[in-house]
VOVEXNU-776711 format. One record per residue: x, y, z of N, C-alpha, C, O in turn. Coordinates in steps of 0.05 Angstrom, whole numbers, plus 5000, padded with zeros to 4 digits. Layout:
# residues N
XYZXYZXYZXYZ ...
//
This chain:
# residues 429
514797449729512197549720511697489691509397449683 513797489675513397429647512297149643510497109627 513396959659512296689657509396679665507696559650 508696799687505896799696503996929677501896829671 504797159666503097309648502597139622500397129612 504697019613504496859588502596619593500896559576 502896479615501296249620498396319625496596179615 497796529639495096599645493496719622491096689621 494896849603493396969581493096769558491596819539 494496549559494196349537491896159544491896039565 489996139526487695969530487695729512485595599508 489995669500490095449481490095179495490695149519 489494979480489494709489492294619497492594459516 494294719483496994639489497794709518499094549531 496994949527497695029554496294839575497594759594 493794769570492394589588493794319589493994209611 494794229567496193969566498793989582499493809597 500294219578502794249593502294249623503794109638 500194389632499794409661498594149672499294069695 496794019657495293799668496693529664496493349680 498093499642499293239635502293239635503493029628 503493459642506393469645507893389619509793239620 506993509597508493469572510893649572510893869584 512893559558515393719555516093739526515993539511 516793979517517794019490520794019491521994189504 521993829476524893809477526093799449524593749430 528593859447529993829421530593539415530793379433 530793479390531293199381533793089394533892849401 535793259398538393159410537993069439539692919449 535793139452535293059479533892789481533592679503 532892689459531392439459533192209467535492189460 531992029483533291779490531191559489528891609492 532191309485530291089484528991059512530191099532 526391009511524790989535522991229539521291219556 523491449524521691679525519091619509519091459490 516891739518514391709504513891959487513492179498 513991929461513492159443510492209441508992029433 509592439449506792509448505992649422503792619413 507892799411507292939386509893049374511693139388 510093039347512293159333511693449328509393519321 513693629330513293909324513793949295515993979286 511593959280511793979251509493829238507793719252 509393829212507293699197507493399200509693279202 505193269199504992979199506492869175507592639176 506693019153508092929129511092939132512592829116 512093069153514993109157516392879171518892869171 514892689182516092469196515092199184512992189172 516591979188515991729175513991549189513591319180 512791639211511091469227508191529222507391759218 506491319221503591369215502191489239500191629236 503191429263501991559287503991739300506391699297 502991939313504792139325505392099354507092249365 504191899366504691849395505391559399503891379392 507691499411508591229416510991229434512391429437 511490999447513890959464516290919446516290729429 518291079449520791049433522490839446524190889464 522190589436523790369448525290209427526389999433 525290309402526690169380528890349369528290569360 531390259370533590419360533190509331534090719323 531890339315531390409286529490649284529790819267 527490669303525790899303527291149311526791369300 529191119329530791349337532491449313532591689308 533591259298535191329274533391479254534191669241 530891369250529091499231528391779239528191959222 527991829265527292099274529692289269529292509260 532092199276534492369273534992429244536292629238 533992259225534492299197532592499185532992589162 530492569200528492759189529493049194531493099207 527893239184528593519189527193629213527393869219 525893459229524493549253526493619274528393479279 525993839288527893939308526893889336528593859354 524293879341523293849368520893659369519593609349 520493539393518193369398516993429425518393549442 514493359430513293359456513493079468512692889455 514493059492514592799506512792809530512293019541 511792569538510092549562511692389582511892149580 512692519603514392379622512692219643513792099661 510092229640508392059656508191779644507391589657 508791759618508591499604511391389596511491159587 513391539600516091449593518191609609517491749627 520691579601522791719615522592019611521592119591 523392169631523392459629526092569621527892409615 526292829619528892949611530792929635529992909658 533392929628535492909648535593179664534793379654 536593169688536593409706538093639693537193869695 540193589679541793799666540393929643541094139634 538293799633536793899610534194039618532894159601 533494029644530994129653530594429646528394509637 532594589652532294879648531894939619530295119612 533294799601533094849572530294769563529094909546 529194559574526494469566524394659575522494719559 524494769599522594969608522595209590520495319583 524995299582525195529564523795469537522495639526 524095219527522795149502519795149505518395229486 518795059528515895059533514695349533512695399521 516095519547515195799548515195929521513396079513 517395879505517595989478515295889461514096049446 514695639463512395519447509795639456507995689439 509495689482506995809493506596089482504396159473 508696249482508496519472507996529442506396689432 509196339427508696319398505696269393504496399375 504496089408501696019403499896239412497696279400 500596389432498896609442498796839422496796969419 501096889408501297129391500797069362500597259346 500596809354500296749325497296739318495896579330 496396889298493596879290492996619277494796469269 490296569273489496319260490696289232490996489217 491296049225492595989200490596029177488395919178 491396179157489596209133490596029111492996039103 488795869101489495679079488495799053486095829050 490295859035489495989010488995778989490395578987 486895818973486195638951488295658929489195878922 488995428918490895418895489595258872487595128876 490795278849489595128826490294838828491994748844 488894678812489194388813491994288809492994118824 493294398789496094308783497994358806499694198812 497594588820499294648843498894448865500794358878 496394388871495794208893496393918887496893758905 496193848861496593558854499193448863499293218873 501293598861503993498869503993428899505093228908 502793608915502693558944500793328950501193168968 498593318935496493108939497592828934496792638948 499492808916500792548910502192448936501892218943 503592618949505092548973503192488996503592299011 500992648998499092599019497592329015497192179034 496892268990495592018984497391778991496491589003 499991808984501891588989502191539019502091309028 502591749035502991709064500391629077500391469096 498091739068495591669080494891379075493891239093 495491279052494990989047496690819065495790629077 499290899068501090749086499990749115499990549128 498990989124497991009151495490849155495190709175 493590869136490990719139491490419138490290269153 493290339120493990049119494989949146494189739155 496890099158497990019184495790019205495689829221 494190229205492090249226490090029223489289909243 489189969199487189759194488389479200486989309211 490889429193492089179199492389129229491888909239 492989339244493189319273490389259284490189099303 488289379273485589329282484889039277483588909293 485688929254485088659247486388459267485288249273 488788539277490188369296489188409325490188279343 487088569328485888599354486788839370485888869393 488489009360489389239374487189459374486089519353 486589559397484389759399485190009384487490109385 483290109369483790349352483490599368481790619385 485190799362485091059375484291269354485691299334 482091399358481191609340483291839338483691949317 484591899361486692109361488992039343490192219331 489691779340491891709323491191769293492991819277 488591759287487791799259487492099252487392159228 487192269272486692549266488792689250488092859233 491392639253493392769236492892699206493392869189 491992459200491392389172489092559163489192679141 486992579179484592739172485393029168484493149149 486993139185487793419184489393469158488993679145 491193289151492793329127490993319102491393479084 489193129101487293109079485493359078484993459056 484593439101482793679102484193929091482994079076 486693959099488194199089488494189059488194399046 488993959048489193929019486593999005486494138985 484393899017481693959006481094259007479794368989 481994389028481494679031483094829010482195038999 485494739004487094868983485894828956485795008939 484994578951483694518925482294248928483694048930 479694238928478293988934478593778911478593538917 478993868887478993678865481493518862481393288852 483793628871486393488866486593228880486893018867 486393228907486692978922484392778916484792538913 481892888914479592708908479992578881479392338878 480992728861481392608835483592398835483292188823 485792458849488092278849487392028865488391808859 485792048886485091828903483391618888483091388897 482191698865480691498850482491288838481491068831 485091348835486891158822487890948842489791008857 486590728844487090538865487990268854487090178832 489890138868490489868862488089698871487089728893 487189518853484789368859485089208885483089178899 487389098891487788938915487889098940487388998962 488589358938488689528962486489728962486689948974 484289668949482089848946481089968973480690208975 480789798993479589879018480990109031479790289042 483690109029485290319043485090589029484590789042 485390589003485190848989482290938987481791178985 480390758987477590828988476990989014475491179014 478290899036477891039061478991329060477791509070 481291359047482591619043480691799026480292029033 479691679004477991838986475391919000474592148997 474191739015471591809028472092019050470392179055 474391999063475092209082475092489068473892679078 476392509045476592759031473892849021473193089023 472292659011469592729001467792829024466193009020 467992699048466392779070467193059080465393229087 469793119080470693389088469593599069468593809077 469893539043468993729023465993769024465093999022 464493559027461593579028460693719054458893879054 462093659076461493799101461894099100460294249110 463994179086464394469082462194589064461294809069 461394439044459194529026456594569042455094759036 456194399061453694409077453894609099451894659113 456194729103456494939123456794829152456194969171 457794589154458294479181460494629195462194749182 460494629221462594749236465294609231465294379222 467494739238470094619234470394359249471494159240 469194349273469394109290467793879276468693649276 465393949266463793739253465093649226464893409219 466393829212467693759188469993559194470493369179 471393619216473593439224472493159231473592959224 470293159246468992909253468092759228468292509227 466992909209466092779184468492649169468192439158 470792789169473092669157473992409171474692219158 473892419198474592179213472591949207473391719204 470092019206467991819199468491699172468291459168 469191869152469791759126472291579126472291379112 474291649141476691499142476291219154477491019146 474491209174474090959189471590799181470990589192 469990899162467390779156467490489148465590339153 469590399135469790129125471689949141472589739131 472390029165474389869180473389589186474989409190 470689549185469589289189470389089168470188849172 471289189145472088999124474688849131475388659118 475988939152478388789162477588519173479288349177 474988479179473988229189473088039167472087819172 473388129142472587969119474987869104476988009101 474887619096477187499082477787649056476087729041 480387709052481287839027480387689002479887818981 480087429003479187278980476387348972475687328948 474787438991472087528985472087818976470887898956 473487988991473688268984474788318956473888498941 476788158949478188198923477387998902478787968882 475187868906474287668886473687798860472087988859 474787708838474387838812471687778799470687928783 470387568807467787498796465487568814465887698835 463087498807460687558822460687408849461387168850 459887548870459787418896457387228897455287288886 457687008912455386838917453586978938454387168950 451086878941449286998961450586988989450387169005 451886758995453086729021455386919025455687039046 456986959004459287149005458287439009459387599023 456087498995454987778997453987829025454188049035 452787629038451887659065454187709084453987869103 456487589078458887639095459787929091460488059110 459788019066460688299060458788489074459588699085 456188429075454188599087454488619118453188779131 456188449129456588449158458588669166458888719190 459988789147462188969154461289219170462789309187 458889339165458189569182457889489212458789639229 456689259218456389179245459089109258459589179281 460688969243463388889253465089139257466489159277 464889329239466389579242465389739266467089859281 462789739271461689889294462789769320463389919339 462989499321464089369345466989459349467789509372 468489459328471289539330471689829339473389889356 469989999329470090279337469190319365470390489380 467190169374466290189402468490099421468690209444 470089909413472189799430474589989430476389949447 474690179412476990369411476690599430474890599447 478390789427478291029444478191279427479191289405 476991489438476891749425475691739397476591879379 473691569393472191549368469591709371467991639388 469291909355466892089358464291939350464391739336 462092039360459491919355458891909325457591729315 459792119311459292119282460591889268459391769250 462991819276464391599263462991329269462791159252 461991309294460491069301457891039284457290829274 456491269281454091279266454491209236453191039225 456391349224456991309196457991029190457290909170 459690929208460790659205458590449204458690259188 456490489220454290299222452190339200450990149191 451790589191449390649175449990759147448190849134 452490739137453090859111451890699087451990789065 450790459093449390309072446390309074444990159061 445290479092442390509093441490679070442990849060 438990629061437890779038435290919047433990839066 434691139033432291299039429691139039427891199054 429590939021427090789018426890549038425090389036 428890519055428890309075429890039065429689839079 431090029041431989779030434989719036436089529026 436289899051439089859057439589669080437889529088 442089669089442789499112444789639130446089839121 445089559155444189309167441389329180440289119187 440289569184437889599201435489679185433289719196 435789699158433489779140432190039150429690049151 433790229158432790489166431690639141432590579119 429890829145428790989123428891279130428391359153 429391449110429291739111429891859139432191889146 427791939154428192079179429591919200430492039220 429791659197431291489216434291499212435891419229 435091609189437891619182438991899187437692099180 441191919200442392179207443392319183443992199162 443792579185444992739164447692629156448392609133 449292549176451992459171452092189158453792139141 450292009165450191749151449191789122450091639104 447491989118446592049090448992159074449292089051 450592319087453092419073454892189067455992169045 455192009086456991779082456091599059457691499044 453391569056452291399035453091509008453891358990 452791769004453391898978456391878972457191798950 458091948992460991948988461991668983463791628966 460991478998461891198995461291098967462990978954 458891138958457991028932459491168909460491038890 459791438911461191578889463991478885464791418863 465491448907468291358904468291068894469990988879 466390898904466390618896465890588866467190418853 463990738855463290698827465290838808465290778784 466791028818468791158800471591018802473391098788 471790818819474390678822474390408808472290278806 476690328799476990058788476889858811478189888831 475289648807474989438827475889168815476189148791 476288968832477088708821475088598800475888448782 472588668803470488558785469588748763467988658746 470388998763469589178742471289438743472389508764 471489568720472789828719470890048727468490028723 471990258739470290478748469090638725470190648703 466890768731465590948712466991218713468291288733 466691378692467791648692466191818712463791768717 467492028723466092188744463392298735461492288750 463292418711460792538702458592328698456292368704 459392098687457491878684456491778711454191708714 458291768730457491678757455491868770453491778782 455892128767453992318778451192278764449192288778 451192238738448692198723447291948733444791958737 448691728736447491478745446391498773444191408779 447891628791446991658819444491818820442691768837 444192018803441692178802439292018794436992088801 439691798781437491628771436591428792434491308790 438191388813437591178833435591288854436391378876 433091288847430991398865430791218890430890978889 430491358913430291218938432891138951432891028973 435191198938437691128950438891348967439491298990 438991588956440291818970438292028978436192058966 438992178999437392409007437692618985439992698979 435492718973435792898950437293158957438993248941 436893268981438293518988441293468991442893638983 441993249004444793179008446093128981448393228976 444692988963445892928937446193188921448193218907 444193368922444493618907446893778917448293908902 447293778943449593918955452193788945454193928940 452193528943454593378934455193458905457493508898 453093468888453493538860454393828857456193888841 453294008873454194278873457094308880458494468869 457894138899460694148908462594028887464694138882 461793798876463493658857463293768828465193768813 460893868822460393958795458993728779459393498785 457293808760455993608743458193458727457893228721 460293608720462593498707464993518726466393718725 465393328744467593348764470293368751470693298727 472193478766474993498756475993218747475593018761 477193218723478092968712476192848691476892658677 473792958689471892858669472692948641473793168638 472292778621472892858593470192928580468292778583 470193138565467793238552468293308522470593358514 466093308507466293408479464993688479462893728490 466393868465465494148463463994188436464194028418 462594408435460994478411462794528387461794518364 465394578391467294618369468394348359470294348343 467194128368468093868359470993808369472593698354 471493888393474093838406473593698433471493728445 475593548442475493418468476993578488479093708482 475993578513477293728534476993578560475193398563 478593648580478393528606477893748626478993968624 476193698646475493898666477793928685478793728696 478694178689480994218708480194388732481594378753 477994538730477094698753474094738750472994738728 472794778773469894858773469695158771471395308780 467495248759466895538758464995608781463195448787 465295838792463495928813460796018802458896048817 460696058775458196178763456195968757453796008761 456995738747455095528739456395258738458695228731 454795048745455694778744456194688715457594488710 454894828696455094748668457394878654457994808630 458795058667460995208653463595198669464495408678 464794968671467394948685469695048669469295138646 472095038680474495108665475594848654475894658668 476294848628477094608615479794638601480694868596 481094418596483594418580482894268554482494028554 482894408532482394288505484994158495487094288497 484793908485487293778477486993598452488993488443 484593578441484193388419482193498399480093598407 482793478373480893558352479593308340480993128329 476993298342475593068330475693078300475792878286 475593328289475593358260478193248248478093108227 480493308260482993208249483892948262485892828254 482292858282482892608296485692598307487192398304 486392808321489092818333489393018355487693188359 491593008369492193188390492793468379493793508357 492093668395492693948388494094068412494193958434 495294308408496594448430494594508451492494628445 494994418476492994468497492294758501493994938499 489794808506488795078510486795078533484994908534 487195258552485395268575483195478570483795708562 480695398574478395568568476595578592475795368602 475795808600473795848621471095868608470496078596 469495658609466995658595464895858607462895908595 465495968631463596148644463996438635462396608641 466196488620466696768610464496848590463696698573 463497098593461297188575461997168546460297118529 464597208540465397208512465896928500466196898476 465796728518466296458509463896338494461696338505 464296238470462096128454461995818456460095698446 463995708468464095418471462095318492461495448511 460995078487459194948506459894648507460894538488 459294528529459594238532457194108518454894158524 457893928500455793778486455093518500452793438502 457193378510456793118523459293048539461493158534 458992858557461292748570462292508554460592388540 464792448554465992248537467692058554468892138574 467891808545469491608558472291608545472491568521 474391658560477091668549477791408535479291408515 476791178544477390918532476390908504477690798486 474091028499472891028472474791168452474891088429 476091378461477891538444480891458447482591588436 481291238462484091138467485791358479488191388472 484691518497486091718512487091588538485491538556 489691548541490691398563492091568584492991478605 492291828579493692008598491792218609492592448614 489192158612487292348620487992468647487492708652 488992308666489692408692492092598691492092798706 493992538674496192728671495392988658496493198665 493392978641492393218627491193408647491593658645 489693308667488393498686490093568710489793778721 491893378718493393428742496293518737497593638754 497293458712499993518706501893308717504393338715 500793088728502392878739501592608727499192558724 503592448720502992188708501292018728501692038752 499591858717497791698734499391518753501291378744 498491518778499791348798497691168810495591268819 498190908811496290728824497290678852499490578856 495590738872496390718900496290428909496890368933 
//
């Protein structure tokens, strides 16, 4: 009766999978070559594979799994070997225990942390996400059909980081190797779409879809020669036409894949459309462009212009926001305003000059006003030198400091601006 009561009162997706697809939860010691791993029991960050479902047919993969701290996995005996007869009873017990755990555990609450706390975790997430996206995109280039489900663990890990602190991962993802821009750009746009989706009040399901759309929006660039994508000089008209083909090529690749949501298909095809109809590939205008494609347009451009590229260095975050606001006819005004409200007029990592003639870097946004973030003061213009860092909340009623202007760190020969706001030395992905 205990088994029946547990199974019937559990309405989770996991129970449906157990009953319908014959998944088994087993201990690592029960794994043998030939089994099909459907999911690792633990965080995506805890194992060395970019996808969580695959046929275990390589002894090196077995060694890698055994070397991790993961204790259990879900296998699909419809796609690979099942458990041995002597292990069957132990496996059933593990399934029931997992079922009861999921039935009795309340929804996970993710608490917000400050930027410095999240930055350390965000470094690891960025590193593994880049590795995963690179593998996924290279497989797509070689003709392997893409699975949206394979990409969801990446989206979920990025989303969780954004929920803990949106500025940390987004800020760190700006630091890209020029030759690997496409992969980290995908990671950054995923994070930006998740953050903007939450700002717009989208449902959790839609926010997840938005993250997947951001992650896959540029996959069509895999059909373009790296010599064109990474060209340090100005593109010829013919080369630019080739680059402009990537939304259509990406849409074809996504259509040929599996479990790719409609939002990802839409954003992949339409993230370069503009409100005034001057975009591509279909020259859509305003009402013809979906909310999600409009979101994609803002997030794609922001990360592109704040990142170093083969042909130019990125603009500072605050300068980028100012320039984007001037591009009439490019973005939906309401979507762009929501984006600015989410990021701040002075996004995390921006360097500013204060009314006290000191330089500071933005480390957190204030809930009270976009004009009064939390800053770390570190430089005196009067004495032309570093000072002991001081954190100031500009939104406090007693605070007399104000931001006078945004500043370019290069102008002041400030080379550790990322370390100043994140507490971590700059890493180029």
